[in-house]
N, C-alpha and C positions, 0 to 999 in steps of 0.2 A: 358729681353734679352739684352738691352743696358745699364743696370745699373740704370734705372730710377725706383727707389723703391718708396714705400709709404712715403709720407712726414711726417707721424707720427713718433715721436721720439721713437727709440728702440735701445736696446743694440746691438752692433755689435760684432760678435764672431770672426771676422778676416777680413783681407783685401778682397776687392771685385774688380773684374775685370769688364771691359765693352768694348764692341766692338766699334770701332771708327765709329761714325755716318756719318761723312763727307765722309769717304772712302767708306762706304756701299752705301750711296746715289749716289756717282759718279759711282760705279759699276752698280747699278740698273738702273741709267739713261742711261748708255751706252748700257746695255742689252735691255732696252725698245726701245731705238732708233734703235738698231739692228733689232728687230722684225719688226718694221715699214718699214725699208729699205729693208729687205729681202723680205717682202711681195710686195713691190713696184718693186723691181728689178728682181724678179724671175718669175713673172707670165708669161711674154712673153717667157722666156727660157723654162719653163715647158710646156707651151702650144705648143711650137714648137716641143718638143720631144713627144707630145701626151701622156703625163702621168698625165694630169690634171693640171689646172692652179695653184692650191694651193699645189702641191706636195712638193716643196722645203720649203714652209712656214711651213707645217705640220711637215716635217722632222726636221726642225730647232727647232720648239717648243718642239718636243719630246726630242731632245738632250738637250735643254735648261732646261727642267724639270728634266731630269736625272742629268744634271750638277748641278742643284740647290740642289738635294739630296746629291751629292758628297760634295758640299760646306757646307751643313748643317752638314754632318758627320765630315768634317774636322774642323769645328768650335767647335765641341764638343770633339775633340781629343787633349789630352795634347801633346805639342810639344816635351816633353821629350821622348815620345813613338817613334816619328819619329827620334829623335836623336839617340835613342838606336839601331834602325834598319837601320841606314843610309847606312852602308856597304852592308848588304844583299839587300837593295833596289837598290843600285848602280849595284851590280852583276846581279840582275834581269833585270834592264834596259839595260845593255850591252848584256845580253842574248836575249832580244827582238830585239835589233838592228841586232844581228847576225842571228836571225831566219828569217828575211825577205829575206835572200839569199838562204834559203832552199826551194826546189820546193814544198814540202808538205805544208808549212806554208806561204811562201811569195807569193806576187802577183806583177806582172809586169804590170804597167799601163803607157802608153805613154813612154815606154822605161826606166822607173825608177822603182826600187824595194824599195818602201817606206812603203808598207802596209802589214799587216798580215791578213790572211783569217780566220775570226771567224765564218764562215758558214752563220750566219744570217746577218752579216755586215762585213765591213772591219775596220781595226784599224791602225792608224799611230803611231808607238811606240815612235817616236821622241817627240811627244807632252807630253807623260808621262816622258820621259827622261829629258826634260827641268826642270820639278819640282823635279825629283829625284836628278839631279845634284845640284840644289840649296840647297837641304837638306843635301847632302853629303858634299858640300863645307862649309856650315855653321858649320857642326859638326867638320870638320877638322880644320877650323879656330879657333874654341873654344879650341880644344885639343892642338893645336900647335901655340898658339898665339905668344909667344916669338920668336919661330923659324921663323915664317912668318914675323915678324917685323924687325928682326935683321940679319937673315942669308939667304944667297942665296938658300941653299938646303931646307929651309923651304917652299919655293915657288915652288920647282921643282915638288913635288908630285901632288898638285892640277892642275898645268899646264899640267903635263903628263897625268892625268886622262882626262882632257878636250881634250887634243890632241888625245887620243885614240878614244874618242867619235867623234871628228871631222873627223878622218880618216874613221870611219865607215859610217859617213854621206856623205862624199865625194864619197865613193864607191857606194852609192845608185843610183844616186848622188842627194844630197840636199845641194847645196852651200849656200842657204839662211839661213837654220837652223844652218849650220856649223859656219857661220859668227856670228850668234846670240849667239851661245855657247861661242865662243872666246870672244866676247865683254862682255858678262855677267861675265865670269870667271875673266877676267882682272879687271873689275869694282869691283867685290866682294873682290878680293885679295887686291886691292889698298885701298878700304874703310876699310879693316881690318888692315891697317897699313903697308903694304909691301912698300919697297922703290921702287920708279920708276926706279932707275938704275937696280935693279934686274929683274924687269918686262921687261925692254928693252933688257937685256942680254938674257933672256929666249925667248922673243918674236921675236927677230931678225932672228933666224933660220927658223921660221915659215913663214916669208914673202915670200921666194922663193916658198914654198909649196903652199901658197894661190894664188900666181901669176900663178903658173903652173895649179892649179885647175881651175882658172878663164879663162884660155886660152887654155886648153887641148882639148876642144870640139869646133866644128865650131859654134854650136848654141849659145854658151856662148860668143864667140867673136862677133857674130852678135848682141847679146843683148847689148854689150858695144858700138859697132859702131852705132847701131840704137839709143841708148840712147843719144849719142853725137849730132846726127842730124837725128831725126826721120822722118823729112819731105823729106829726100833724097830718101827714098823708102817707101812712106806712105801706099802702098797697099800690102806690103810683110813683111819685117823685122820690119818696124816701125809702123805696123798697130795698134797694141794694144795701144801704147803710143799716137799716133796721135788721135785715137778715144777718149782716156781718156782726152787729152788736149782739144779736141773739146767740150766734155761734160762739163769740168770745165769752159771753156770760155762762153758757152751758159748760165751758171748759173748766171753770173754777180753778183750783190749785194745780191739779195733776192731769186734768183732761178726762174724757170719757173713754179713752183707749184708741190706739192707732187703728184706723179703718172703721171706727164706729161713729163717725160724724153723721148727723141727720141733716144738717143744713146743706150739705153738698148734694143731697138727693133732690135736685131740681128746685130747691128753694133759693140757694145763693147763686146769683149769676156770676159767670167768669170765675168759678171756684178754683180752677187750676192755673189761672193767670193773675189777674189783678187782685183777687181776693183769696189767694192761697194762704195768706197768713191767718185769716179768720178760720179756715179749716184746721190749720195747725194749732191755733189757740183752742179750738173745740176738742181736738183729739189729744193734745199734749198739755193743755192748760197754761197757767201762768209760768210754770217751769219751762215749757217749750218756748214761750215768747222771750223769757229772760235769756235762754240759750241763744236764740237768734240774735237778739240785741247785743249780747256779749261777743258773739263771733264777728258781727259787723264793727263793733267798737275796737276789737283787736285788729281787724283788717285795716280799717281807716286810720286808727290811731298809730299803728305801726308804720303805715305808709307816710303819714305826716311827719312822724319822728325821723324816719330815714330821709325824707325830703329835706328836712332842716339840717340833718347831718351832711347831706350832699352839698347844700349851699355853703355850709361852713368849710367844707373841704375843697371848695372851688369847682365842684361838679355841678354848676348851676343848671344846665339843661336837664341833667338827670334829676336834680332836686325839684325843679319846677314840674317836670313830668310826674314825679311821685306826688307832688301837691295836687296837681290837676286831676289825676285819675282817682286819688283818694277822695277829693271833694266831690267828684262826679258820682262815684259809687255811694258815698255817704249821703249826699243830698237825695239821690234817688231812693235809697233804702229808707231814709227818714220820711219822705213823702208817702211811699207805699205803706209803711207801717202806720203813719198817721191817718191815712185814709181808712185802713182796715179797723183802726181803733176809734174812728169817729172824731179824731182831733182836727183833721183837715178835710176840705171839700174833695169830692171824688175826682180823680185824675186817672188818665189811662197809662199809668206807669207801672211796670212790673217790678217784682222784688228781685234784685240782681242775684244771679246764680241759683235761685230757688224756683221762681215761676217758670212755667212751661212757655216755650216760645221758639222762634226760629232765628230771626235777625238779632234779637236781644241776647240770646244765649251765645251765638257766635261771637258777637262783638264784645260782650262782657268778658268772655274767656280771653279774647285778644287783648283787652285792656289789662287784665290780670297778668298776662304774659309780658306786656310792655312794662308794667309796674315791677315785676320780678327782675326784668332786665335792668331797670334803673337801680334796683337794690344791688344787683351784681356789680355794676360799675361804681356805685358809691362805696361798697365794701372793698373793691379793688383799689380805689383811691386811698381809702383809709389804710390798707395794707402797705401801699407804697409809702405813705407818710411814716408809718411805723418802721419800715425798713430803713428809711433815710435817717431816722433818729437813732436807730440801733447801730448803724455802721460806724459813726464816729466813736461811740462808746466802746466798740469792740476793737478799735484801732485799725479798722479797714479803711484804706484810702478811698476817697470819693472818685468814682470812675470818671466824673466830668472834670476833675482837677488834673493839671499837668503833672507828670512824674518828675521828681527831682533827680538831677544827674548824680551819679555815684562814681567814685573813683575806684 
């Protein structure tokens, strides 16, 4: 699976690929840590709702198994197939975002229309759109490389597509995912060689829109004001953040012990989803937070490194996919960690591979699977280049060259 073949010498018929082991270990470590923390943080919540103490843990494990199946299927799918159907996938993603506004398909929860009713469960289409957008942008950047690098209009189309998705997300409303889409799009286009001047020219008109979206509703203004001084109103607008900070402070260096958190006992809202890092900080301390940040650094950094290698090897689509997924996961993890530590305003973004969830767990696993597939194809291209350089040194004739006539 990882390219570790038999040590016995044998003739190679062609270049071989291998999945990146460090990246896989980082993802598995985060997922394993997530299972432990979901179990620890959700028992009190589930027991309080009288649905059984292990309800959320069982649900998380089911979606994690299904997500692993999606990741396995993605690891066996050639990226050229995804590249071929990038436009139909984008149209399908936009259709799902529009469907949430239809009374028959959409579901309104807590005043937001972000979910599709699948009868047996609900599904949040933005999680799939994140991956679809990365695939579409990677395909566009490959097809219009020179236009993106040298011309302003080469950057207009991907920014316009991202802007359309952002408008649909703000209408739901989902400001956190909208900001994530903007950051990932700008990062991918910039890594593809676009000039910063062109990005600034196109991004400047969006600033008033984002400011309006952030201040259009009273609850968003309260989030900003409570973020600046959560202790001003610790029992109302600043309740979530103050409880999270109390949990982080109680953890100190090594934590109070796994399962011994007090804040998760009905004090900290969304303890098993949005604020799971605060529970982790309380139980595992600064050491636990450093471990989580280190694993995300390894996952994202390794993905960006392999993406750069892919571009250098001519595997541009694989490289851009690695860039996009790494940025998406990295930005989401950074926002979630920042919210839990009081560095950023409260957003409804989960911690990838750790937080409990349904749609987020499924599609995050799928993202990791596609990322691993990209590393496989990048390593296969590197192996092909090494084979090509070894053949002349060994005196082996190039198969593509015509054979000389012998007498």
